C-alpha positions as CSV (number, residue, x, y, z in Angstrom):
1,M,-30.9,-13.5,-26.4
2,K,-29.1,-16.6,-23.7
3,K,-31.7,-17.8,-21.5
4,D,-31.0,-18.3,-17.7
5,Q,-31.3,-22.2,-17.0
6,V,-34.2,-21.1,-14.7
7,I,-37.8,-22.2,-14.3
8,A,-40.2,-18.9,-12.7
9,L,-43.0,-20.1,-11.0
10,D,-45.0,-17.0,-10.1
11,G,-48.6,-16.7,-8.3
12,P,-50.5,-15.3,-6.0
13,S,-50.1,-16.6,-2.2
14,G,-51.6,-20.4,-1.5
15,S,-51.8,-21.4,-5.5
16,G,-49.5,-24.5,-4.5
17,K,-46.5,-22.6,-5.8
18,S,-43.7,-24.2,-3.1
19,T,-45.2,-27.9,-3.4
20,V,-45.2,-28.0,-7.0
21,A,-41.7,-26.1,-7.2
22,K,-39.9,-28.9,-4.6
23,M,-41.6,-31.8,-6.8
24,V,-40.5,-30.2,-10.1
25,A,-36.6,-29.4,-8.0
26,Q,-36.3,-33.2,-7.5
27,K,-37.5,-34.7,-10.4
28,L,-35.0,-32.5,-12.9
29,N,-32.5,-32.2,-10.2
30,L,-32.2,-28.6,-9.8
31,I,-31.5,-26.1,-7.4
32,Y,-34.9,-24.9,-5.5
33,I,-35.0,-21.5,-4.0
34,D,-38.1,-20.7,-1.9
35,T,-38.2,-16.7,-2.4
36,G,-41.1,-16.6,0.0
37,A,-39.3,-18.1,2.7
38,M,-36.6,-15.2,2.0
39,F,-39.0,-12.6,2.3
40,R,-40.6,-13.8,5.4
41,A,-36.8,-13.9,7.2
42,V,-36.3,-10.8,6.3
43,S,-39.7,-9.7,7.7
44,Y,-39.4,-11.4,10.5
45,A,-36.1,-9.7,11.2
46,L,-37.3,-6.4,10.7
47,Q,-40.5,-6.8,12.9
48,H,-38.8,-5.3,16.0
49,T,-36.8,-2.6,14.5
50,G,-39.7,0.1,15.3
51,I,-40.2,1.1,11.7
52,D,-43.9,1.4,10.4
53,F,-44.4,-0.7,7.5
54,T,-48.0,0.3,7.0
55,Q,-46.8,3.4,5.3
56,N,-46.9,3.4,1.7
57,K,-43.5,5.1,1.4
58,L,-40.6,5.1,3.9
59,K,-38.9,7.8,5.2
60,I,-35.1,8.1,4.4
61,E,-34.3,7.5,7.8
62,D,-36.0,4.3,7.8
63,E,-34.6,3.2,4.5
64,K,-31.3,4.0,5.7
65,Q,-31.8,1.9,8.8
66,I,-32.9,-0.9,6.9
67,E,-29.9,-0.6,4.8
68,A,-27.5,-0.9,7.9
69,F,-29.4,-3.8,9.5
70,F,-28.7,-5.7,6.0
71,H,-25.1,-4.5,6.2
72,D,-24.4,-5.7,10.1
73,H,-26.2,-8.9,9.9
74,R,-26.0,-12.1,7.7
75,F,-28.8,-13.9,5.9
76,Q,-28.0,-17.4,4.8
77,F,-30.2,-19.6,2.4
78,A,-29.7,-23.1,2.1
79,P,-31.7,-24.7,-1.1
80,Q,-30.9,-28.3,-0.3
81,P,-31.5,-30.4,1.4
82,G,-35.0,-28.9,2.1
83,V,-34.7,-25.1,2.9
84,L,-32.8,-23.5,5.8
85,V,-32.9,-20.0,6.6
86,Q,-30.6,-18.4,8.9
87,L,-30.1,-14.9,10.5
88,D,-26.5,-14.5,12.1
89,N,-26.7,-18.2,12.7
90,L,-30.1,-18.6,14.1
91,N,-32.4,-20.8,12.3
92,L,-35.4,-19.3,11.0
93,T,-37.1,-22.0,9.2
94,D,-39.6,-22.7,11.5
95,V,-40.9,-19.4,12.7
96,I,-41.2,-17.6,9.6
97,R,-44.0,-20.0,8.7
98,E,-46.1,-18.2,11.5
99,H,-49.3,-16.7,10.1
100,H,-48.5,-12.8,11.4
101,V,-45.1,-13.2,9.6
102,S,-46.7,-14.1,6.3
103,K,-49.0,-11.0,7.0
104,L,-45.9,-8.7,7.4
105,A,-43.8,-10.1,4.4
106,S,-46.5,-9.1,2.4
107,Q,-46.5,-5.2,3.6
108,I,-42.8,-5.2,3.5
109,S,-42.7,-6.4,0.0
110,K,-43.7,-2.8,-1.4
111,Y,-40.6,-1.4,-0.5
112,K,-37.4,-0.8,-3.4
113,V,-34.9,-0.9,-0.6
114,I,-36.0,-4.5,0.3
115,R,-37.0,-6.1,-3.2
116,D,-33.5,-4.8,-4.3
117,F,-31.6,-6.4,-1.3
118,L,-33.7,-9.6,-1.6
119,A,-33.2,-10.0,-5.7
120,Q,-29.5,-9.8,-5.2
121,W,-29.5,-12.2,-2.5
122,Q,-31.9,-14.7,-5.1
123,R,-29.7,-14.2,-8.2
124,S,-26.2,-14.8,-6.3
125,I,-27.7,-18.1,-4.9
126,V,-28.4,-19.3,-8.6
127,A,-25.0,-18.0,-9.9
128,D,-26.0,-19.7,-13.5
129,R,-26.8,-22.9,-11.7
130,P,-29.9,-24.7,-13.1
131,A,-32.8,-23.8,-10.6
132,I,-36.1,-23.2,-9.9
133,L,-37.7,-20.2,-8.3
134,D,-41.2,-19.5,-6.8
135,G,-42.4,-16.4,-5.8
136,R,-44.3,-13.6,-7.6
137,D,-41.8,-11.1,-9.6
138,I,-39.6,-14.2,-10.9
139,G,-40.5,-14.2,-14.4
140,T,-40.9,-10.6,-14.9
141,V,-38.0,-9.0,-12.3
142,I,-35.6,-11.4,-11.3
143,F,-34.8,-13.7,-14.2
144,P,-37.0,-12.2,-16.9
145,N,-34.9,-14.5,-19.3
146,A,-36.0,-17.7,-17.8
147,L,-36.0,-20.4,-20.2
148,V,-39.5,-21.6,-18.5
149,K,-42.4,-19.0,-16.9
150,V,-45.3,-20.3,-15.4
151,F,-47.8,-18.4,-13.7
152,L,-49.8,-20.6,-11.0
153,T,-53.0,-19.7,-9.8
154,A,-56.3,-20.8,-7.9
155,S,-59.4,-19.3,-6.8
156,A,-59.2,-17.4,-3.7
157,E,-61.5,-20.0,-1.8
158,E,-59.6,-22.8,-3.1
159,R,-56.3,-21.3,-2.0
160,A,-57.9,-20.3,1.4
161,K,-59.0,-23.8,2.1
162,R,-55.6,-25.0,1.4
163,R,-54.1,-22.7,3.8
164,F,-56.6,-23.6,6.6
165,E,-55.9,-26.8,6.4
166,E,-52.1,-26.2,6.3
167,L,-52.3,-24.3,9.4
168,K,-54.4,-27.1,11.0
169,L,-51.5,-29.4,10.6
170,R,-49.3,-27.0,12.1
171,G,-51.3,-26.6,15.2
172,Q,-52.3,-23.4,14.2
173,L,-55.8,-23.6,15.2
174,E,-56.6,-19.7,15.9
175,H,-57.1,-18.9,12.4
176,D,-60.4,-19.9,11.1
177,Y,-61.4,-20.1,7.1
178,V,-63.2,-16.8,6.5
179,S,-60.3,-14.5,8.1
180,I,-57.9,-16.7,6.1
181,L,-60.0,-16.0,3.0
182,K,-60.2,-12.2,3.9
183,D,-56.4,-11.9,4.2
184,L,-55.7,-13.7,0.9
185,Q,-57.9,-11.4,-0.8
186,E,-56.3,-8.3,0.8
187,R,-53.0,-9.7,0.0
188,D,-54.1,-10.3,-3.4
189,H,-55.3,-6.9,-4.0
190,E,-51.8,-5.3,-2.6
191,D,-49.5,-7.7,-4.5
192,M,-51.2,-6.9,-7.8
193,T,-51.6,-3.0,-7.2
194,R,-47.9,-2.2,-5.5
195,E,-46.2,0.1,-7.6
196,I,-42.8,-2.0,-7.4
197,A,-42.9,-5.3,-9.0
198,P,-46.8,-6.1,-9.1
199,L,-47.6,-9.7,-9.3
200,K,-48.9,-10.4,-12.8
201,K,-48.2,-13.2,-15.7
202,A,-45.0,-12.4,-17.7
203,D,-46.0,-11.8,-21.5
204,D,-44.4,-14.6,-22.6
205,G,-45.4,-16.9,-19.5
206,I,-48.3,-19.7,-19.2
207,E,-50.8,-19.7,-16.7
208,L,-51.9,-22.7,-15.0
209,D,-54.7,-23.1,-13.1
210,S,-54.3,-25.4,-10.2
211,T,-57.9,-25.5,-9.2
212,G,-59.0,-28.9,-9.2
213,K,-55.8,-30.3,-10.4
214,S,-53.3,-32.7,-8.4
215,I,-50.1,-31.8,-7.5
216,E,-48.6,-34.6,-9.7
217,E,-50.3,-33.1,-13.1
218,M,-48.9,-29.6,-12.2
219,V,-45.8,-31.0,-11.7
220,T,-45.8,-33.4,-14.9
221,F,-46.8,-30.2,-17.0
222,I,-43.8,-28.3,-15.9
223,V,-41.2,-30.8,-16.4
224,K,-42.4,-31.7,-19.8
225,L,-42.1,-27.9,-20.7
226,W,-38.9,-27.8,-19.0
227,N,-37.4,-31.0,-21.2
228,E,-39.4,-29.6,-24.7
229,R,-37.8,-26.2,-24.0
230,K,-34.5,-27.6,-23.0
231,G,-34.3,-29.7,-26.2
232,N,-34.9,-27.3,-28.3
233,L,-31.8,-24.9,-27.3
């Protein structure tokens, strides 16, 4: 079976996927696709629709409203240089990093109508070009034939510490470590137990625990793995 020229980097929130993926993309000259940014862009866009995203299953009229929204509005994602996410020419790149948008992204990720839209969007950007994507179902759903599949993880405490420091650097001081840890644990549970595309390591994926490891160590590991797999084609 032909392998997609893709590195699928999956893992829970705060495991360091985005940072690692960006550096791997630079070293290997790959397109970098931040699927988390895409989910957050969609959640930001849908937050004022009046739809109750706490319900386990969307009503038929809610699904139709979302489908109509996707039809009437244009999302754009520019993977390089950096990451640019737009909705109808409105730059969402900075606002989607706000904490409440991330929480909503976790809620909407359980709905099939939204995941189907995002899967199509992600595959269309790659379009047979060598790429690295980070997310939660890249190696299991989006690109099950990816050449390299890595599941990046870390303890919840380690991830909460990283997220707390990241938010502090952005000046978002209203979030304390304990509340961030609680949010991460809740999101882990939601991601791993949802009915559609739950967070899990692909059967043929490699688990990489980032606890105590430097970014450079993880990047080197993935770059080496890619080069080895490419050499065996």
